[in-house]
N, CA, C and O atoms as a GROMACS GRO file, in nm:
protein
  368
    1MET      N    1  10.967   8.901   5.268
    1MET     CA    2  11.010   8.886   5.404
    1MET      C    3  11.005   8.739   5.444
    1MET      O    4  10.910   8.667   5.412
    2GLN      N    5  11.109   8.698   5.515
    2GLN     CA    6  11.110   8.565   5.568
    2GLN      C    7  11.072   8.572   5.715
    2GLN      O    8  11.134   8.647   5.790
    3LEU      N    9  10.972   8.496   5.756
    3LEU     CA   10  10.927   8.490   5.894
    3LEU      C   11  10.962   8.359   5.955
    3LEU      O   12  10.915   8.255   5.909
    4ASN      N   13  11.044   8.360   6.058
    4ASN     CA   14  11.081   8.239   6.133
    4ASN      C   15  11.018   8.248   6.268
    4ASN      O   16  11.055   8.335   6.347
    5VAL      N   17  10.925   8.161   6.298
    5VAL     CA   18  10.857   8.160   6.430
    5VAL      C   19  10.923   8.047   6.513
    5VAL      O   20  10.926   7.931   6.473
    6ILE      N   21  10.974   8.088   6.628
    6ILE     CA   22  11.038   7.994   6.725
    6ILE      C   23  10.937   7.964   6.829
    6ILE      O   24  10.888   8.054   6.897
    7ARG      N   25  10.905   7.836   6.844
    7ARG     CA   26  10.801   7.793   6.942
    7ARG      C   27  10.867   7.695   7.041
    7ARG      O   28  10.965   7.628   7.009
    8GLY      N   29  10.811   7.688   7.157
    8GLY     CA   30  10.856   7.595   7.261
    8GLY      C   31  10.800   7.629   7.394
    8GLY      O   32  10.740   7.734   7.414
    9GLU      N   33  10.820   7.537   7.487
    9GLU     CA   34  10.771   7.559   7.626
    9GLU      C   35  10.864   7.656   7.694
    9GLU      O   36  10.970   7.692   7.641
   10ARG      N   37  10.824   7.696   7.808
   10ARG     CA   38  10.905   7.789   7.895
   10ARG      C   39  11.044   7.728   7.921
   10ARG      O   40  11.060   7.607   7.933
   11ALA      N   41  11.142   7.815   7.928
   11ALA     CA   42  11.276   7.778   7.964
   11ALA      C   43  11.341   7.673   7.873
   11ALA      O   44  11.413   7.585   7.920
   12THR      N   45  11.314   7.685   7.741
   12THR     CA   46  11.374   7.592   7.647
   12THR      C   47  11.477   7.659   7.557
   12THR      O   48  11.525   7.598   7.462
   13GLY      N   49  11.513   7.785   7.588
   13GLY     CA   50  11.619   7.852   7.513
   13GLY      C   51  11.574   7.940   7.399
   13GLY      O   52  11.657   7.977   7.316
   14LYS      N   53  11.449   7.973   7.392
   14LYS     CA   54  11.398   8.053   7.279
   14LYS      C   55  11.458   8.194   7.281
   14LYS      O   56  11.506   8.243   7.179
   15THR      N   57  11.455   8.257   7.396
   15THR     CA   58  11.511   8.395   7.404
   15THR      C   59  11.662   8.392   7.392
   15THR      O   60  11.720   8.485   7.337
   16THR      N   61  11.724   8.290   7.442
   16THR     CA   62  11.870   8.272   7.427
   16THR      C   63  11.905   8.266   7.280
   16THR      O   64  12.006   8.322   7.238
   17ARG      N   65  11.821   8.196   7.200
   17ARG     CA   66  11.844   8.185   7.055
   17ARG      C   67  11.831   8.324   6.990
   17ARG      O   68  11.907   8.355   6.898
   18LEU      N   69  11.739   8.404   7.034
   18LEU     CA   70  11.728   8.541   6.979
   18LEU      C   71  11.854   8.621   7.009
   18LEU      O   72  11.904   8.694   6.924
   19ARG      N   73  11.906   8.608   7.132
   19ARG     CA   74  12.030   8.676   7.166
   19ARG      C   75  12.145   8.632   7.078
   19ARG      O   76  12.226   8.714   7.035
   20GLN      N   77  12.152   8.502   7.050
   20GLN     CA   78  12.255   8.452   6.959
   20GLN      C   79  12.241   8.509   6.819
   20GLN      O   80  12.341   8.546   6.756
   21LEU      N   81  12.119   8.516   6.769
   21LEU     CA   82  12.095   8.572   6.637
   21LEU      C   83  12.132   8.718   6.633
   21LEU      O   84  12.186   8.764   6.533
   22ALA      N   85  12.104   8.791   6.739
   22ALA     CA   86  12.142   8.934   6.746
   22ALA      C   87  12.294   8.946   6.739
   22ALA      O   88  12.347   9.028   6.664
   23ALA      N   89  12.363   8.865   6.816
   23ALA     CA   90  12.511   8.871   6.816
   23ALA      C   91  12.566   8.835   6.676
   23ALA      O   92  12.657   8.902   6.628
   24GLU      N   93  12.510   8.731   6.611
   24GLU     CA   94  12.555   8.691   6.480
   24GLU      C   95  12.536   8.801   6.377
   24GLU      O   96  12.612   8.811   6.281
   25ALA      N   97  12.433   8.884   6.397
   25ALA     CA   98  12.405   8.994   6.306
   25ALA      C   99  12.481   9.119   6.344
   25ALA      O  100  12.469   9.221   6.276
   26GLY      N  101  12.561   9.114   6.452
   26GLY     CA  102  12.641   9.230   6.495
   26GLY      C  103  12.562   9.330   6.575
   26GLY      O  104  12.599   9.448   6.583
   27HIS      N  105  12.454   9.284   6.634
   27HIS     CA  106  12.372   9.373   6.718
   27HIS      C  107  12.381   9.336   6.865
   27HIS      O  108  12.410   9.222   6.900
   28ASP      N  109  12.354   9.434   6.950
   28ASP     CA  110  12.340   9.413   7.093
   28ASP      C  111  12.203   9.350   7.115
   28ASP      O  112  12.115   9.364   7.030
   29GLU      N  113  12.184   9.280   7.225
   29GLU     CA  114  12.053   9.219   7.253
   29GLU      C  115  11.942   9.323   7.277
   29GLU      O  116  11.824   9.291   7.279
   30ALA      N  117  11.986   9.451   7.296
   30ALA     CA  118  11.884   9.557   7.317
   30ALA      C  119  11.797   9.577   7.194
   30ALA      O  120  11.694   9.643   7.205
   31VAL      N  121  11.835   9.524   7.074
   31VAL     CA  122  11.753   9.542   6.957
   31VAL      C  123  11.633   9.442   6.960
   31VAL      O  124  11.542   9.454   6.878
   32ILE      N  125  11.634   9.348   7.053
   32ILE     CA  126  11.523   9.253   7.059
   32ILE      C  127  11.396   9.327   7.110
   32ILE      O  128  11.396   9.392   7.215
   33ILE      N  129  11.292   9.315   7.033
   33ILE     CA  130  11.165   9.382   7.067
   33ILE      C  131  11.089   9.293   7.166
   33ILE      O  132  11.070   9.174   7.141
   34ALA      N  133  11.047   9.352   7.278
   34ALA     CA  134  10.965   9.282   7.377
   34ALA      C  135  10.817   9.300   7.337
   34ALA      O  136  10.753   9.400   7.368
   35ALA      N  137  10.766   9.200   7.268
   35ALA     CA  138  10.631   9.209   7.210
   35ALA      C  139  10.520   9.242   7.303
   35ALA      O  140  10.428   9.313   7.262
   36PRO      N  141  10.520   9.195   7.430
   36PRO     CA  142  10.408   9.226   7.517
   36PRO      C  143  10.386   9.375   7.542
   36PRO      O  144  10.280   9.414   7.590
   37HIS      N  145  10.483   9.457   7.510
   37HIS     CA  146  10.472   9.602   7.531
   37HIS      C  147  10.407   9.675   7.417
   37HIS      O  148  10.387   9.796   7.424
   38PHE      N  149  10.372   9.600   7.308
   38PHE     CA  150  10.324   9.668   7.184
   38PHE      C  151  10.201   9.597   7.131
   38PHE      O  152  10.184   9.476   7.144
   39SER      N  153  10.115   9.680   7.071
   39SER     CA  154   9.995   9.622   7.003
   39SER      C  155  10.041   9.563   6.868
   39SER      O  156  10.154   9.585   6.824
   40GLU      N  157   9.952   9.487   6.804
   40GLU     CA  158   9.984   9.434   6.675
   40GLU      C  159  10.020   9.548   6.575
   40GLU      O  160  10.116   9.537   6.498
   41PHE      N  161   9.942   9.655   6.580
   41PHE     CA  162   9.968   9.769   6.492
   41PHE      C  163  10.100   9.831   6.518
   41PHE      O  164  10.175   9.857   6.424
   42ASP      N  165  10.134   9.858   6.647
   42ASP     CA  166  10.264   9.921   6.684
   42ASP      C  167  10.380   9.831   6.646
   42ASP      O  168  10.486   9.881   6.609
   43LEU      N  169  10.364   9.699   6.653
   43LEU     CA  170  10.468   9.608   6.613
   43LEU      C  171  10.503   9.626   6.464
   43LEU      O  172  10.620   9.624   6.425
   44GLY      N  173  10.399   9.643   6.382
   44GLY     CA  174  10.421   9.672   6.239
   44GLY      C  175  10.496   9.803   6.219
   44GLY      O  176  10.583   9.813   6.133
   45LEU      N  177  10.461   9.904   6.298
   45LEU     CA  178  10.533  10.033   6.286
   45LEU      C  179  10.682  10.017   6.325
   45LEU      O  180  10.770  10.072   6.260
   46LEU      N  181  10.707   9.942   6.431
   46LEU     CA  182  10.844   9.918   6.472
   46LEU      C  183  10.926   9.850   6.366
   46LEU      O  184  11.041   9.888   6.339
   47ILE      N  185  10.865   9.750   6.306
   47ILE     CA  186  10.933   9.676   6.198
   47ILE      C  187  10.967   9.766   6.083
   47ILE      O  188  11.079   9.765   6.032
   48ARG      N  189  10.869   9.846   6.041
   48ARG     CA  190  10.891   9.939   5.928
   48ARG      C  191  10.998  10.043   5.965
   48ARG      O  192  11.079  10.081   5.880
   49GLY      N  193  11.001  10.087   6.087
   49GLY     CA  194  11.102  10.184   6.133
   49GLY      C  195  11.240  10.121   6.126
   49GLY      O  196  11.335  10.183   6.079
   50ARG      N  197  11.252   9.998   6.174
   50ARG     CA  198  11.383   9.932   6.163
   50ARG      C  199  11.425   9.909   6.020
   50ARG      O  200  11.542   9.924   5.987
   51LEU      N  201  11.333   9.874   5.935
   51LEU     CA  202  11.359   9.857   5.796
   51LEU      C  203  11.408   9.986   5.732
   51LEU      O  204  11.503   9.986   5.652
   52HIS      N  205  11.342  10.095   5.767
   52HIS     CA  206  11.382  10.227   5.715
   52HIS      C  207  11.524  10.265   5.760
   52HIS      O  208  11.595  10.335   5.688
   53ARG      N  209  11.567  10.219   5.878
   53ARG     CA  210  11.698  10.246   5.929
   53ARG      C  211  11.804  10.144   5.877
   53ARG      O  212  11.920  10.146   5.918
   54GLY      N  213  11.760  10.054   5.786
   54GLY     CA  214  11.854   9.968   5.722
   54GLY      C  215  11.871   9.831   5.780
   54GLY      O  216  11.959   9.756   5.738
   55HIS      N  217  11.786   9.795   5.880
   55HIS     CA  218  11.797   9.663   5.941
   55HIS      C  219  11.751   9.556   5.842
   55HIS      O  220  11.651   9.573   5.772
   56LYS      N  221  11.824   9.447   5.838
   56LYS     CA  222  11.790   9.333   5.756
   56LYS      C  223  11.730   9.218   5.837
   56LYS      O  224  11.677   9.121   5.783
   57ILE      N  225  11.742   9.233   5.969
   57ILE     CA  226  11.692   9.130   6.060
   57ILE      C  227  11.622   9.201   6.174
   57ILE      O  228  11.670   9.301   6.227
   58VAL      N  229  11.503   9.146   6.211
   58VAL     CA  230  11.427   9.196   6.325
   58VAL      C  231  11.399   9.080   6.418
   58VAL      O  232  11.357   8.972   6.375
   59LEU      N  233  11.423   9.103   6.547
   59LEU     CA  234  11.410   8.999   6.647
   59LEU      C  235  11.299   9.041   6.742
   59LEU      O  236  11.301   9.151   6.796
   60ILE      N  237  11.203   8.951   6.763
   60ILE     CA  238  11.086   8.981   6.847
   60ILE      C  239  11.065   8.870   6.948
   60ILE      O  240  11.060   8.753   6.911
   61ASP      N  241  11.053   8.905   7.075
   61ASP     CA  242  11.040   8.803   7.181
   61ASP      C  243  10.897   8.804   7.236
   61ASP      O  244  10.835   8.910   7.248
   62ASP      N  245  10.848   8.687   7.267
   62ASP     CA  246  10.722   8.668   7.345
   62ASP      C  247  10.596   8.718   7.269
   62ASP      O  248  10.513   8.788   7.327
   63CYS      N  249  10.582   8.683   7.146
   63CYS     CA  250  10.468   8.726   7.064
   63CYS      C  251  10.344   8.646   7.099
   63CYS      O  252  10.347   8.525   7.122
   64SER      N  253  10.233   8.720   7.103
   64SER     CA  254  10.103   8.652   7.123
   64SER      C  255  10.058   8.590   6.989
   64SER      O  256  10.111   8.626   6.883
   65PRO      N  257   9.963   8.499   6.993
   65PRO     CA  258   9.910   8.443   6.866
   65PRO      C  259   9.862   8.551   6.770
   65PRO      O  260   9.878   8.540   6.648
   66GLU      N  261   9.802   8.655   6.827
   66GLU     CA  262   9.751   8.768   6.742
   66GLU      C  263   9.868   8.843   6.672
   66GLU      O  264   9.858   8.883   6.556
   67GLN      N  265   9.977   8.860   6.747
   67GLN     CA  266  10.094   8.924   6.690
   67GLN      C  267  10.157   8.841   6.579
   67GLN      O  268  10.194   8.894   6.474
   68ILE      N  269  10.167   8.711   6.602
   68ILE     CA  270  10.216   8.620   6.500
   68ILE      C  271  10.133   8.630   6.375
   68ILE      O  272  10.187   8.636   6.264
   69HIS      N  273   9.998   8.633   6.391
   69HIS     CA  274   9.908   8.643   6.279
   69HIS      C  275   9.932   8.775   6.205
   69HIS      O  276   9.934   8.777   6.082
   70GLN      N  277   9.951   8.884   6.279
   70GLN     CA  278   9.977   9.013   6.216
   70GLN      C  279  10.107   9.006   6.135
   70GLN      O  280  10.112   9.057   6.023
   71LEU      N  281  10.211   8.944   6.189
   71LEU     CA  282  10.337   8.932   6.114
   71LEU      C  283  10.316   8.854   5.984
   71LEU      O  284  10.371   8.889   5.880
   72GLU      N  285  10.234   8.747   5.991
   72GLU     CA  286  10.207   8.670   5.872
   72GLU      C  287  10.132   8.759   5.766
   72GLU      O  288  10.157   8.746   5.647
   73LYS      N  289  10.044   8.844   5.811
   73LYS     CA  290   9.971   8.936   5.719
   73LYS      C  291  10.064   9.037   5.658
   73LYS      O  292  10.042   9.081   5.545
   74LEU      N  293  10.168   9.077   5.728
   74LEU     CA  294  10.264   9.178   5.682
   74LEU      C  295  10.358   9.123   5.575
   74LEU      O  296  10.417   9.201   5.499
   75GLN      N  297  10.375   8.990   5.567
   75GLN     CA  298  10.474   8.930   5.480
   75GLN      C  299  10.472   8.988   5.336
   75GLN      O  300  10.577   9.026   5.286
   76PRO      N  301  10.358   8.995   5.269
   76PRO     CA  302  10.357   9.043   5.129
   76PRO      C  303  10.396   9.191   5.116
   76PRO      O  304  10.437   9.235   5.008
   77GLU      N  305  10.382   9.267   5.225
   77GLU     CA  306  10.408   9.410   5.218
   77GLU      C  307  10.557   9.445   5.241
   77GLU      O  308  10.598   9.557   5.211
   78LEU      N  309  10.636   9.353   5.293
   78LEU     CA  310  10.773   9.381   5.328
   78LEU      C  311  10.872   9.319   5.231
   78LEU      O  312  10.840   9.217   5.170
   79PRO      N  313  10.988   9.375   5.215
   79PRO     CA  314  11.084   9.325   5.114
   79PRO      C  315  11.140   9.188   5.149
   79PRO      O  316  11.148   9.150   5.266
   80ASP      N  317  11.177   9.114   5.044
   80ASP     CA  318  11.232   8.981   5.061
   80ASP      C  319  11.362   8.981   5.137
   80ASP      O  320  11.401   8.879   5.194
   81SER      N  321  11.431   9.092   5.139
   81SER     CA  322  11.562   9.099   5.207
   81SER      C  323  11.548   9.107   5.360
   81SER      O  324  11.648   9.101   5.431
   82LEU      N  325  11.426   9.120   5.410
   82LEU     CA  326  11.406   9.126   5.557
   82LEU      C  327  11.379   8.990   5.615
   82LEU      O  328  11.301   8.914   5.557
   83THR      N  329  11.442   8.957   5.729
   83THR     CA  330  11.413   8.836   5.800
   83THR      C  331  11.366   8.872   5.941
   83THR      O  332  11.431   8.948   6.013
   84ILE      N  333  11.253   8.817   5.978
   84ILE     CA  334  11.203   8.839   6.117
   84ILE      C  335  11.209   8.705   6.187
   84ILE      O  336  11.160   8.604   6.137
   85HIS      N  337  11.270   8.707   6.306
   85HIS     CA  338  11.270   8.591   6.394
   85HIS      C  339  11.181   8.630   6.512
   85HIS      O  340  11.210   8.723   6.588
   86ALA      N  341  11.074   8.557   6.526
   86ALA     CA  342  10.974   8.589   6.632
   86ALA      C  343  10.955   8.468   6.724
   86ALA      O  344  10.927   8.357   6.679
   87VAL      N  345  10.972   8.493   6.854
   87VAL     CA  346  10.947   8.388   6.949
   87VAL      C  347  10.798   8.397   6.992
   87VAL      O  348  10.750   8.502   7.034
   88ALA      N  349  10.729   8.284   6.981
   88ALA     CA  350  10.589   8.280   7.022
   88ALA      C  351  10.587   8.256   7.174
   88ALA      O  352  10.675   8.192   7.230
   89GLN      N  353  10.482   8.312   7.239
   89GLN     CA  354  10.465   8.288   7.381
   89GLN      C  355  10.459   8.138   7.405
   89GLN      O  356  10.407   8.062   7.323
   90ALA      N  357  10.512   8.099   7.518
   90ALA     CA  358  10.508   7.953   7.554
   90ALA      C  359  10.366   7.905   7.555
   90ALA      O  360  10.277   7.972   7.609
   91GLY      N  361  10.344   7.792   7.497
   91GLY     CA  362  10.211   7.730   7.497
   91GLY      C  363  10.118   7.780   7.386
   91GLY      O  364  10.002   7.739   7.378
   92SER      N  365  10.171   7.869   7.300
   92SER     CA  366  10.079   7.917   7.191
   92SER      C  367  10.126   7.868   7.058
   92SER      O  368  10.063   7.898   6.956
   0.00000   0.00000   0.00000
């Protein structure tokens, strides 16, 4: 799995970049996961569910430092064909 963490201050275009990535992959922006609504464990389940449905790209917005750490721990368990773009919370 390739993990791309997008960092920056508020209002610097991080979420806009996720929307662009969704469009480039042929997805609606509704596929973007709003991380604050999920625990670290649930985020892993969501990723595995999307992978099971054939997704090659997962987009996650507003990740806490703990969620980013969990994504890093998941890397060895997920296939190389998966790319995750995760926006870190501003200031983290």
